[in-house]
C-alpha positions in Angstrom: 11.6 -23.6 0.4 9.2 -21.4 1.9 10.0 -18.5 -0.4 9.8 -20.8 -3.4 6.5 -21.0 -2.5 5.8 -18.1 -2.5 7.7 -17.2 -5.6 5.4 -19.7 -7.6 2.4 -18.3 -6.5 2.6 -15.0 -6.7 0.4 -13.6 -9.3 2.8 -11.3 -11.4 5.1 -14.3 -11.6 2.7 -17.4 -12.1 3.4 -16.5 -16.1 7.0 -17.4 -15.9 8.0 -20.9 -15.9 9.4 -21.6 -12.3 12.7 -23.1 -13.5 13.1 -19.8 -14.9 12.5 -18.1 -11.7 15.2 -20.2 -10.0 17.8 -19.4 -12.8 16.9 -15.9 -12.2 17.8 -16.3 -8.7 21.2 -18.2 -9.0 22.3 -15.3 -11.4 20.8 -12.8 -9.0 18.6 -11.3 -11.4 16.2 -11.7 -8.8 16.7 -11.0 -5.1 15.1 -12.1 -2.0 14.9 -9.5 0.9 13.1 -9.6 4.4 12.1 -7.1 6.0 11.5 -7.2 9.7 8.3 -4.9 11.6 8.7 -1.3 11.4 11.8 -1.5 9.2 11.7 1.0 6.7 12.3 -0.3 3.2 13.0 3.3 1.2 13.3 6.8 2.5 11.7 9.7 0.9 14.2 10.3 -1.7 15.9 7.1 -2.5 16.2 6.1 -5.8 14.3 3.0 -6.9 17.3 1.0 -9.0 14.4 -2.3 -9.1 10.7 -3.7 -9.4 10.0 -5.1 -5.9 7.1 -7.5 -5.6 5.8 -8.1 -1.9 6.0 -11.7 -1.4 4.6 -11.9 2.1 4.0 -9.0 4.9 2.7 -5.9 4.7 4.0 -2.2 3.9 3.0 1.9 3.7 3.5 4.8 2.4 3.9 7.6 4.9 4.0 11.0 4.8 5.0 12.9 8.1 4.0 16.8 8.3 5.9 19.5 9.9 3.8 18.7 13.1 5.0 15.0 13.3 1.5 13.8 12.5 1.9 10.3 10.2 -0.7 10.1 7.2 -0.7 6.7 5.4 -1.2 7.3 1.9 -1.0 3.6 0.9 -1.0 -0.1 1.8 1.3 -2.9 0.2 -0.1 -6.2 0.6 0.9 -9.8 -0.8 1.0 -9.8 -4.4 1.5 -5.8 -4.9 4.4 -4.3 -6.3 6.4 -1.4 -5.2 8.6 1.1 -7.6 6.5 -0.1 -10.5 5.3 3.4 -11.6 8.9 4.8 -10.9 11.8 2.8 -12.6 11.0 3.8 -16.4 10.4 7.4 -15.1 13.0 10.5 -15.7 13.1 10.7 -11.4 13.3 7.4 -10.3 13.1 8.7 -6.5 10.4 7.6 -4.2 8.8 11.0 -3.2 7.5 8.9 0.6 9.0 6.6 3.1 8.0 3.4 2.8 7.6 1.2 5.8 7.0 -3.0 6.5 4.2 -2.5 8.9 5.0 -6.6 9.7 7.5 -9.1 9.1 7.8 -8.5 5.0 9.3 -10.6 2.4 10.1 -8.6 -1.1 11.8 -10.0 -4.1 13.7 -7.1 -6.3 14.0 -7.8 -9.8 16.4 -5.6 -11.7 15.9 -3.0 -14.8 17.2 -5.1 -17.5 15.6 -8.2 -16.4 12.2 -6.7 -16.3 12.6 -5.0 -19.5 13.7 -8.6 -20.9 10.3 -10.3 -19.0 8.1 -7.3 -20.4 9.8 -8.6 -23.7 9.6 -12.1 -24.0 6.4 -13.0 -21.6 2.9 -11.2 -23.0 1.4 -12.6 -20.2 3.4 -11.3 -17.5 3.0 -8.0 -19.9 -0.2 -7.5 -19.5 -0.5 -8.0 -15.7 2.3 -5.9 -15.0 0.6 -2.8 -16.9 -2.7 -3.8 -15.4 -1.5 -3.2 -11.8 0.3 -0.4 -12.9 -2.7 1.4 -14.0 -5.3 0.2 -11.5 -2.2 1.6 -8.6 -2.2 4.3 -9.8 -6.1 5.3 -10.1 -6.4 3.9 -6.5 -3.8 5.9 -5.3 -4.3 9.0 -7.3 -8.4 8.6 -5.6 -7.5 8.2 -2.4 -5.0 11.6 -2.4 -7.8 12.9 -4.0 -10.2 12.0 -1.1 -7.7 13.0 2.2 -5.8 15.8 1.1 -7.2 19.6 1.4 -10.5 18.3 3.0 -11.4 19.3 6.3 -10.5 16.4 9.5 -15.1 16.0 9.4 -14.8 15.1 5.6 -12.3 12.9 5.6 -14.4 10.8 8.6 -17.6 11.2 6.3 -15.3 10.1 2.9 -14.4 6.7 5.2 -17.9 6.3 6.6 -19.5 6.4 3.1 -16.7 4.3 1.4 -17.3 1.8 4.0 -21.5 1.5 4.0 -20.8 1.4 0.4 -18.7 -2.0 1.1 -20.5 -3.2 4.5 -24.2 -2.3 3.1 -24.8 -1.3 6.9 -25.4 2.3 8.5 -23.6 0.4 11.3 -20.1 0.4 10.3 -17.4 -2.7 11.6 -14.2 -0.5 12.1 -11.7 -3.3 11.0 -8.6 -1.1 12.0 -7.7 0.5 14.9 -9.1 4.0 15.3 -5.1 4.8 15.5 -4.7 3.5 12.5 -7.2 5.7 10.9 -6.0 8.6 12.1 -3.0 7.9 10.6 -4.8 6.9 7.4 -6.2 10.6 7.5 -3.2 12.5 8.9 -3.9 13.4 12.2 -3.0 12.6 15.9 -5.1 10.0 17.5 -7.1 12.5 19.9 -7.5 14.7 17.4 -9.7 11.9 15.8 -11.5 11.2 19.0 -12.8 15.0 19.7 -13.7 15.4 16.0 -15.9 12.0 16.3 -17.1 13.0 19.4 -18.1 16.6 18.0 -20.0 14.4 15.4 -21.4 12.4 18.0 -23.1 16.0 19.7 -24.0 16.9 16.1 -26.1 13.7 15.8 -24.4 12.9 12.9 -22.6 9.5 14.0 -22.9 7.7 17.1 -20.0 5.1 18.3 -18.7 2.7 19.9 -15.3 0.6 20.9 -15.8 -1.5 17.4 -18.3 0.3 15.4 -19.3 3.6 14.0 -23.3 4.4 13.1 -24.4 6.9 10.6 -27.9 8.5 11.9 
């Protein structure tokens, strides 16, 4: 029953009559899969065979460098989709690992069923293309901000973004410093050292829960 409600309330699937969704499930054209926290959803180089819609939970795309540092490239939460930009590619393979960061429920839609939906349901097609376009922009913008930049530049990009969002020079940290370090592809200790240097240079001051731009 819970999964039925998640399907019924999903933003992308709302354009499909619920009885049709039920039929797709019964015909195994839709498959609901549950992942525990820290389960791997896809490894790098896994082939993308389905469109996957997150019904609940959270997944992240991670890159691990040669030193073992983890960089979080993108977060995916309720109503986000995985594989939307890969399924129709000539090389439909995931480039990076995707992991469930909390218990996560996903509905898998096979390629033939997706093509059917895109062909017969204009609203579904519009919402699907809108998501793909928005997601591609957000991901490319994030990579541009964090790849090939110094750690200090990455920190300042993050702080400037949060300053615009929060409209306050004292920026409340909505994530842990460990998570922030993962986003930037460095160890927690490296982030702490750079924050201390920035404090000594009178660029910022900070405490456990916030960072203030000076």
